[in-house]
C-alpha positions in Angstrom: 0.5 -5.3 11.7 0.0 -7.0 15.1 -0.6 -3.8 17.0 -3.6 -3.0 14.8 -5.5 -5.9 16.4 -5.5 -5.1 20.1 -3.2 -2.3 20.8 -4.8 0.1 18.4 -8.1 -0.1 20.2 -6.4 0.4 23.6 -4.6 3.5 22.1 -7.9 4.8 20.9 -9.6 4.4 24.3 -6.7 5.9 26.3 -5.4 8.5 23.9 -1.9 6.9 23.8 -0.1 6.8 20.5 2.5 4.3 19.3 6.0 4.9 18.1 6.6 2.0 15.7 9.8 0.2 14.8 10.6 -2.6 12.3 8.4 -0.7 9.8 10.6 -1.7 6.9 11.5 -5.1 8.5 15.2 -4.5 8.7 15.3 -3.7 5.0 13.2 -6.6 3.7 10.5 -4.2 2.6 12.7 -2.8 -0.2 13.5 -3.1 -3.8 16.6 -5.0 -2.9 14.5 -8.1 -1.9 11.9 -7.8 -4.7 12.1 -10.9 -6.9 15.1 -12.0 -4.8 16.0 -15.7 -4.1 17.2 -15.7 -0.5 17.1 -19.4 -0.2 20.2 -19.7 -2.3 23.0 -17.5 -0.8 24.7 -17.2 -4.2 21.5 -16.1 -6.1 20.3 -13.1 -4.1 21.0 -10.7 -1.3 22.1 -12.2 2.0 20.0 -12.4 5.1 23.1 -11.5 7.1 22.2 -9.3 10.0 20.3 -10.1 13.2 17.5 -7.7 12.1 17.1 -9.3 8.6 17.2 -12.8 10.2 14.5 -11.8 12.7 12.2 -10.4 10.1 12.8 -13.3 7.7 11.5 -15.6 10.5 8.4 -13.4 10.7 8.0 -13.7 6.9 8.2 -17.5 7.1 5.6 -17.5 9.9 3.4 -15.1 8.0 3.2 -17.3 4.9 6.6 -17.7 3.4 8.9 -16.0 0.9 6.5 -16.5 -2.1 3.6 -14.8 -0.4 5.9 -12.0 0.8 7.0 -11.4 -2.8 3.3 -10.8 -3.6 3.3 -8.1 -0.9 6.5 -6.6 -2.3 5.0 -6.5 -5.8 1.9 -4.7 -4.5 4.1 -2.2 -2.6 6.2 -1.7 -5.7 3.1 -1.0 -7.8 2.0 1.7 -5.4 5.6 3.0 -5.1 6.0 3.3 -8.9 2.6 5.1 -9.2 3.9 7.8 -6.8 7.5 7.8 -7.8 8.8 6.7 -4.4 10.4 3.5 -2.9 8.8 0.5 -1.4 10.1 1.5 2.0 8.6 4.9 1.7 5.2 3.4 1.0 5.5 0.9 3.9 6.4 3.7 6.4 3.7 6.0 5.1 1.1 3.2 5.4 2.0 2.6 9.0 2.2 6.4 9.9 -1.3 6.8 8.5 -2.7 4.3 11.1 -4.8 6.3 13.7 -2.9 4.8 16.7 0.6 5.7 15.3 2.3 8.9 16.2 5.7 8.1 14.7 8.0 5.5 13.3 11.7 4.9 14.0 13.5 4.1 10.7 17.0 2.7 11.3 20.0 3.4 9.1 23.5 2.3 9.2 25.8 5.2 8.7 27.7 4.9 5.4 25.8 1.8 4.5 22.3 2.9 4.0 21.4 6.5 3.7 17.7 7.1 3.0 17.3 10.8 3.5 15.3 11.3 0.2 13.1 8.3 1.0 12.4 9.6 4.5 11.6 13.1 3.2 9.3 11.7 0.6 7.2 10.1 3.4 5.7 13.4 4.4 4.5 14.4 0.9 3.2 11.0 -0.1 -0.6 10.6 0.0 -1.9 7.1 -0.3 -5.3 7.0 -2.0 -8.1 4.5 -1.4 -6.9 2.2 -4.2 -3.4 2.1 -2.7 -4.7 1.4 0.8 -7.1 -1.4 -0.4 -4.3 -3.1 -2.4 -1.9 -3.0 0.5 -4.6 -4.3 2.9 -5.5 -7.1 0.5 -1.9 -8.2 0.0 -1.0 -8.0 3.7 -4.2 -9.8 4.7 -3.3 -12.9 2.7 -0.8 -14.2 5.3 -1.2 -15.8 8.6 -2.3 -13.8 11.6 1.0 -13.3 13.3 -0.6 -12.4 16.6 -2.0 -16.0 16.7 1.2 -17.6 15.3 4.0 -15.8 17.3 2.1 -13.8 19.9 2.3 -10.2 20.8 6.0 -9.7 20.9 9.2 -11.2 19.4 11.3 -13.9 20.9 13.9 -11.4 22.1 11.4 -10.0 24.6 10.5 -13.3 26.1 12.2 -14.7 29.1 13.8 -18.1 28.7 
């Protein structure tokens, strides 16, 4: 969501489009993490990859796991309405932003194949109610541009 603040305006002025990544937050924006207790390693899915750990830190900075569950529940309601997954809704929402030309969705061969989800992105049409509910839920958290800046720690020099 950070690029929507400053970068989107620059893209509009210059005609440049963004290719986004991290659109499903390493997998956190999925049914797997809906209603999950990640604080107890025995109670829910593990945050066991560098990508999941990175995006979990962003969730914590944004407002915490409880608030994130509210966003997941909103995305799930929209997904259920359209017969698609949470990840499909998340990617479509980002692709529908005027400054976005495309999104890179990562997969791990043999571990996570999402061909049907990816194909569903192109036929999904989010209506005004969907967009408003997603904006409302995502707007409840902290402004990550103010909290962590315009890029992740991995891009900063020590």
